[in-house]
N, CA and C of each residue as an Amber inpcrd file, in Angstrom:
protein
   405
  52.8500000 227.8730000  68.3610000  53.5350000 226.7660000  67.7370000
  52.5830000 226.0490000  66.7960000  53.1450000 225.5670000  65.7050000
  52.3020000 224.8660000  64.7540000  52.2020000 223.3850000  65.1110000
  51.3530000 222.6910000  64.4030000  51.0820000 221.2810000  64.7060000
  52.3250000 220.4060000  64.4990000  53.0940000 220.6710000  63.4550000
  54.3030000 219.8770000  63.1880000  55.3000000 220.0300000  64.3480000
  55.4250000 221.2360000  64.8110000  56.3380000 221.5220000  65.9330000
  55.8930000 220.7540000  67.1890000  54.6150000 220.7930000  67.4880000
  54.0800000 220.0720000  68.6470000  54.2430000 218.5690000  68.4840000
  54.0440000 218.0800000  67.2620000  54.1940000 216.6470000  66.9890000
  55.6440000 216.2130000  67.2290000  56.6030000 217.0190000  66.7520000
  58.0170000 216.7070000  66.9860000  58.3140000 216.6480000  68.4820000
  57.8080000 217.6180000  69.2190000  58.0750000 217.6740000  70.6580000
  57.4950000 216.4490000  71.3810000  56.3090000 216.0340000  70.9910000
  55.7240000 214.8560000  71.6510000  56.5030000 213.5950000  71.2820000
  56.9740000 213.4900000  70.0380000  57.7970000 212.3290000  69.6450000
  59.1230000 212.3230000  70.3920000  59.7010000 213.5040000  70.5990000
  60.9810000 213.5920000  71.3300000  60.7720000 213.1700000  72.7810000
  59.7060000 213.6400000  73.4020000  59.4420000 213.2580000  74.8000000
  59.2050000 211.7450000  74.9240000  58.4730000 211.1630000  73.9800000
  58.2360000 209.7140000  74.0110000  59.5540000 208.9620000  73.7980000
  60.3970000 209.4870000  72.9230000  61.7030000 208.8540000  72.6790000
  62.5690000 208.9260000  73.9290000  62.5050000 210.0440000  74.6490000
  63.2460000 210.1730000  75.9090000  62.8420000 209.0600000  76.8630000
  61.5240000 208.8770000  76.9980000  61.0220000 207.8640000  77.9220000
  61.5110000 206.4720000  77.5210000  61.4640000 206.1580000  76.2210000
  61.9140000 204.8360000  75.7630000  63.4040000 204.6450000  76.0220000
  64.2170000 205.6570000  75.6930000  65.6650000 205.5180000  75.8860000
  66.0100000 205.3520000  77.3630000  65.3880000 206.1460000  78.2020000
  65.6830000 206.0710000  79.6370000  65.1640000 204.7810000  80.2620000
  64.1610000 204.1950000  79.6550000  63.6410000 202.9130000  80.1400000
  64.4420000 201.7460000  79.5750000  65.3760000 202.0500000  78.6450000
  66.1710000 200.9850000  78.0360000  65.4010000 200.1820000  77.0110000
  64.4180000 200.8140000  76.3620000  63.5860000 200.1290000  75.3800000
  63.5580000 200.8860000  74.0500000  64.7160000 201.0820000  73.4130000
  64.7190000 201.8090000  72.1380000  64.0540000 200.9850000  71.0360000
  63.4350000 201.7000000  70.0990000  62.7960000 201.0100000  68.9800000
  63.4710000 201.3190000  67.6450000  64.0920000 202.5000000  67.5350000
  64.6910000 202.8430000  66.2470000  66.0430000 203.5320000  66.3910000
  66.7620000 203.2200000  67.4590000  68.1190000 203.7580000  67.6300000
  68.9560000 202.6870000  68.3190000  70.2220000 203.0140000  68.5540000
  71.0940000 202.0500000  69.2260000  70.9070000 202.0560000  70.7450000
  70.0800000 202.9520000  71.2670000  69.7730000 202.9750000  72.6820000
  70.7350000 203.7570000  73.5480000  71.7640000 204.3540000  72.9180000
  72.7060000 205.1400000  73.7170000  72.0230000 206.4130000  74.1980000
  72.5180000 206.9290000  75.2820000  71.9090000 208.1220000  75.8740000
  72.5850000 209.3740000  75.3390000  72.4410000 209.5730000  74.0220000
  73.0320000 210.7270000  73.3450000  71.9490000 211.4540000  72.5520000
  72.2620000 212.6630000  72.1440000  71.3240000 213.4420000  71.3320000
  71.1060000 212.7650000  69.9800000  72.1560000 212.1740000  69.4390000
  72.0380000 211.4890000  68.1460000  71.0180000 210.3570000  68.2590000
  71.1360000 209.5480000  69.3170000  70.1910000 208.4470000  69.5130000
  68.7870000 208.9760000  69.7870000  68.6910000 210.0590000  70.5520000
  67.3870000 210.6480000  70.8430000  66.7100000 211.1190000  69.5580000
  67.4610000 211.7800000  68.6960000  66.9000000 212.2560000  67.4280000
  66.4530000 211.0790000  66.5630000  67.2940000 210.0480000  66.4840000
  66.9390000 208.8720000  65.6850000  65.7000000 208.1940000  66.2640000
  65.6670000 208.0720000  67.5790000  64.5360000 207.4240000  68.2480000
  63.2460000 208.2080000  68.0190000  63.3400000 209.5380000  67.9940000
  62.1560000 210.3830000  67.8130000  61.7880000 210.5650000  66.3470000
  62.7070000 210.2000000  65.4540000  62.4370000 210.3840000  64.0270000
  62.5050000 211.8310000  63.5870000  63.3610000 212.6130000  64.2560000
  63.5600000 214.0060000  63.8660000  65.0260000 214.1990000  63.5060000
  65.2890000 215.2020000  62.7110000  66.6600000 215.5080000  62.3300000
  67.4090000 216.0030000  63.5670000  68.6520000 215.5810000  63.6800000
  69.4520000 215.9530000  64.8460000  69.5430000 217.4690000  65.0130000
  69.6910000 218.2000000  63.9170000  69.7980000 219.6660000  64.0140000
  68.4770000 220.2870000  64.4710000  67.3630000 219.6570000  64.1350000
  66.0790000 220.1600000  64.6340000  66.0440000 220.0410000  66.1520000
  66.5660000 218.9320000  66.6440000  66.6210000 218.7510000  68.0970000
  67.5790000 219.7440000  68.7290000  68.7150000 219.9700000  68.0910000
  69.7270000 220.8810000  68.6360000  69.2490000 222.3390000  68.6180000
  68.5610000 222.7270000  67.5630000  68.1980000 224.1420000  67.3870000
  66.7810000 224.4590000  67.8540000  65.7840000 223.7960000  67.2540000
  64.3880000 224.1300000  67.5690000  63.9570000 223.6330000  68.9410000
  64.5350000 222.5100000  69.3610000  64.0920000 221.8990000  70.6160000
  65.2540000 221.7640000  71.5960000  66.0580000 222.8070000  71.6910000
  67.2250000 222.7880000  72.5790000  66.8010000 222.5740000  74.0310000
  65.6330000 223.0770000  74.3870000  65.1560000 222.8780000  75.7620000
  64.9110000 221.3970000  76.0530000  64.4230000 220.6700000  75.0560000
  64.2080000 219.2330000  75.2420000  65.5290000 218.4780000  75.3000000
  66.5040000 218.9430000  74.5540000  67.8380000 218.3290000  74.6190000
  68.3930000 218.4840000  76.0300000  68.2870000 219.6670000  76.5930000
  68.7800000 219.9070000  77.9530000  67.9660000 219.1070000  78.9810000
  66.6760000 219.0190000  78.7410000  65.8350000 218.2120000  79.6310000
  66.2660000 216.7470000  79.5900000  66.5840000 216.2690000  78.3950000
  67.0430000 214.8860000  78.2400000  68.3190000 214.6490000  79.0380000
  69.2820000 215.5400000  78.8820000  70.5380000 215.3770000  79.6240000
  70.3210000 215.4760000  81.1370000  69.4240000 216.3230000  81.5610000
  69.1240000 216.4280000  82.9910000  68.5010000 215.1320000  83.4980000
  67.6150000 214.5590000  82.7010000  66.9960000 213.2910000  83.0970000
  68.0190000 212.1620000  83.1020000  68.9430000 212.1800000  82.1460000
  69.9950000 211.1520000  82.1280000  70.7750000 211.2130000  83.4340000
  71.1280000 212.4280000  83.8590000  71.8800000 212.5850000  85.1100000
  71.0980000 212.0900000  86.3210000  69.8390000 212.4910000  86.4130000
  69.0710000 212.1780000  87.6210000  68.5300000 210.7500000  87.6260000
  68.0670000 210.2690000  86.4960000  67.4230000 208.9500000  86.4820000
  68.4130000 207.8040000  86.3710000  69.5460000 208.0300000  85.7190000
  70.5090000 206.9300000  85.5510000  71.7430000 207.1200000  86.4140000
  71.8560000 208.2690000  87.0420000  73.0160000 208.5810000  87.8860000
  74.3260000 208.4410000  87.1150000  74.2950000 208.8510000  85.8720000
  75.5200000 208.8600000  85.0850000  75.6380000 210.1680000  84.3310000
  76.8580000 210.4650000  83.9320000  77.1270000 211.6940000  83.1960000
  76.9280000 211.4130000  81.7080000  76.2270000 212.2970000  81.0000000
  76.0540000 212.0930000  79.5590000  77.4040000 212.0150000  78.8450000
  77.4510000 211.2280000  77.7830000  78.6960000 211.0030000  77.0330000
  79.3160000 212.3160000  76.5640000  78.5020000 213.2290000  76.0960000
  79.0230000 214.5150000  75.6170000  79.7460000 215.2420000  76.7500000
  79.1490000 215.2460000  77.9170000  79.7600000 215.9250000  79.0530000
  81.0590000 215.2350000  79.4660000  81.0800000 213.8990000  79.4250000
  82.3160000 213.1670000  79.7610000  83.4370000 213.5250000  78.7940000
  83.1070000 213.5520000  77.4900000  84.1190000 213.9120000  76.4850000
  84.6300000 215.3290000  76.7020000  83.7110000 216.2450000  76.9850000
  84.1140000 217.6330000  77.2000000  84.9820000 217.7770000  78.4460000
  84.6250000 217.0750000  79.5090000  85.4370000 217.1330000  80.7260000
  86.8450000 216.5830000  80.4670000  86.9200000 215.5010000  79.7120000
  88.2160000 214.9110000  79.3630000  89.0380000 215.8980000  78.5230000
  88.3690000 216.5640000  77.6020000  89.0510000 217.5490000  76.7600000
  89.5320000 218.7370000  77.5900000  88.7470000 219.1550000  78.5720000
  89.1560000 220.2550000  79.4480000  90.4200000 219.8750000  80.2120000
  90.4720000 218.6510000  80.7220000  91.6660000 218.1890000  81.4400000
  92.8780000 218.2050000  80.5100000  92.6870000 217.7080000  79.2860000
  93.7940000 217.6810000  78.3120000  94.2660000 219.0960000  77.9810000
  93.3210000 219.9950000  77.7610000  93.6850000 221.3690000  77.4200000
  94.3660000 222.0900000  78.5810000  93.9670000 221.7740000  79.8080000
  94.6510000 222.3630000  80.9620000  96.1010000 221.9100000  81.0180000
  96.3570000 220.6430000  80.6840000  97.7290000 220.1400000  80.6490000
  98.5300000 220.8370000  79.5480000  97.9190000 220.9820000  78.3800000
  98.5870000 221.6690000  77.2700000  98.9050000 223.1090000  77.6650000
  97.9640000 223.7700000  78.3090000  98.1750000 225.1500000  78.7470000
  99.2970000 225.2290000  79.7690000  99.3280000 224.2960000  80.7100000
 100.3840000 224.2730000  81.7250000 101.7560000 224.0910000  81.0580000
 101.8320000 223.1510000  80.0960000 103.0870000 222.9280000  79.3760000
 103.4920000 224.1600000  78.5730000 102.5120000 224.8010000  77.9590000
 102.7800000 226.0020000  77.1690000 103.2950000 227.1330000  78.0420000
 102.6880000 227.2860000  79.2030000 103.1430000 228.3400000  80.1210000
 104.5530000 228.0570000  80.6230000 104.8690000 226.7840000  80.8730000
 106.2220000 226.4200000  81.3120000 107.2320000 226.7110000  80.2030000
 106.8880000 226.3780000  78.9630000 107.7760000 226.6600000  77.8340000
 107.9530000 228.1630000  77.6500000 106.8870000 228.9180000  77.8230000
 106.9690000 230.3750000  77.7110000 107.8850000 230.9390000  78.7900000
 107.7610000 230.4530000  80.0070000 108.6130000 230.9270000  81.1070000
 110.0760000 230.6000000  80.8190000 110.3420000 229.4110000  80.3110000
 111.7150000 229.0230000  79.9640000 112.2620000 229.9240000  78.8550000
 111.4550000 230.2100000  77.8430000 111.8820000 231.0970000  76.7600000
 112.1490000 232.5030000  77.2800000 111.2910000 232.9750000  78.1490000
 111.4840000 234.3040000  78.7320000 112.7930000 234.3450000  79.5340000
 113.0680000 233.2860000  80.3050000 114.2950000 233.2130000  81.0960000
 115.5230000 233.2300000  80.1740000 115.4710000 232.4540000  79.1050000
 116.6000000 232.4310000  78.1570000 116.8050000 233.7900000  77.5010000
 115.7200000 234.4610000  77.1440000 115.8310000 235.7860000  76.5240000
 116.4540000 236.7760000  77.4970000 116.0700000 236.7020000  78.7690000
 116.6600000 237.5880000  79.7800000 118.1490000 237.3090000  79.9340000
 118.5240000 236.0290000  79.9360000 119.9350000 235.6700000  80.0590000
 120.7380000 236.1820000  78.8590000 120.1790000 236.0650000  77.6600000
 120.8790000 236.5600000  76.4670000 120.9880000 238.0830000  76.4910000
 119.9430000 238.7520000  76.9580000 119.9900000 240.2090000  77.0470000
 121.0640000 240.6410000  78.0470000 121.1650000 239.9410000  79.1720000
 122.2050000 240.2520000  80.1510000 123.6000000 240.0080000  79.5830000
 123.7670000 238.8860000  78.8800000 125.0700000 238.5860000  78.2740000
 125.4480000 239.6540000  77.2470000 124.4730000 240.0740000  76.4510000
 124.7430000 241.1160000  75.4580000 125.1150000 242.4280000  76.1440000
 124.4380000 242.7510000  77.2300000 124.7480000 243.9830000  77.9570000
 126.1590000 243.9460000  78.5270000 126.5680000 242.7910000  79.0340000
 127.9290000 242.6540000  79.5630000 128.9450000 242.8340000  78.4480000
 128.7000000 242.2250000  77.3080000 129.6260000 242.3620000  76.1800000
 129.7080000 243.8080000  75.7020000 128.5720000 244.4690000  75.6370000
 128.5630000 245.8730000  75.2080000 129.3250000 246.7230000  76.2230000
 129.1160000 246.4800000  77.4830000 129.8020000 247.2280000  78.5340000
 131.3110000 247.0150000  78.4380000 131.7450000 245.7960000  78.2450000
 133.1780000 245.5170000  78.1250000 133.7730000 246.2090000  76.9020000
 133.0340000 246.1960000  75.8130000 133.5250000 246.8380000  74.5910000
 133.6440000 248.3420000  74.7930000 132.6420000 248.9470000  75.4140000
 132.6450000 250.3990000  75.5850000 133.6620000 250.8640000  76.6240000
 134.0420000 250.0270000  77.5690000 135.0080000 250.4290000  78.5920000
 136.4310000 250.0440000  78.2240000 136.5980000 249.3640000  77.0970000
 137.9380000 249.0130000  76.6400000 138.5930000 247.8940000  77.4270000
 137.8220000 247.0640000  78.0590000 138.3990000 245.9440000  78.8020000
 139.0440000 244.9580000  77.8500000 139.8780000 244.1020000  78.3920000
 140.6220000 243.1180000  77.5970000 139.6580000 242.2170000  76.8350000
 139.9320000 242.0370000  75.5340000 139.0690000 241.2360000  74.6740000
 139.6700000 239.8900000  74.3320000 140.7190000 239.5190000  75.0090000
 141.3370000 238.2440000  74.6600000 140.4670000 237.1090000  75.1470000
 140.4720000 236.0390000  74.3920000 139.6720000 234.8700000  74.7510000
 140.2930000 234.1820000  75.9500000 139.4850000 233.8560000  76.9130000
 139.9740000 233.1230000  78.0630000 139.0580000 231.9270000  78.2920000
 139.6630000 230.7770000  78.4620000 138.8650000 229.5670000  78.6700000
 138.0600000 229.2320000  77.4280000 136.7680000 229.0470000  77.5900000
 135.9230000 228.6980000  76.4490000 135.0940000 229.8770000  75.9510000
 135.4210000 231.1080000  76.4150000 134.6960000 232.2940000  75.9770000
 135.4050000 232.8760000  74.7690000 134.6770000 233.0430000  73.6790000
 135.2340000 233.6120000  72.4570000 134.5250000 234.9330000  72.1990000
 135.2700000 236.0210000  71.9950000 134.6160000 237.3140000  71.7580000
 133.8410000 237.2920000  70.4360000 132.8020000 238.1130000  70.3630000
 132.0120000 238.1960000  69.1470000 132.8290000 238.7790000  67.9920000
 133.6520000 239.7750000  68.2770000 134.5220000 240.3740000  67.2660000
 135.9590000 240.2560000  67.7600000 136.8740000 239.8700000  66.8910000
 138.2590000 239.7740000  67.3400000 138.7790000 241.1580000  67.7050000
 139.6970000 241.2280000  68.6880000 140.2210000 242.5370000  69.1040000
 140.9990000 243.1980000  67.9680000 140.9010000 244.5040000  67.8810000
 141.6390000 245.2640000  66.8540000 142.9300000 245.7920000  67.4650000
 143.9680000 245.6880000  66.7360000 145.2800000 246.1820000  67.2210000
 145.5260000 247.6090000  66.8130000
């Protein structure tokens, strides 16, 4: 590793300590990667890509030292719950559509059977034949 890389890592570790101690100097003090990057004076993508291990270490420390779930994890968990509900609704709609398609296929089969066997085609009640009977 080069000197710049080591310097970034030491600034990130010092920023972690300040944020977890509740003493930010150059960020809003939130326990997020954005605040950590601002506090350390490094670009957020550098933290995400080059120092991903430090990002994970930060989140692990947030969990253990503050006994709270990182904001990113809370948002993701909330999104997972929402997506599970959407999936459940989608599966219910799919089942209803499948049931309707089966009912229409059965109705069509009955109509075809009646037509092929020459059964009476006169309308009875509220049932109207698809094609009027031929004389």
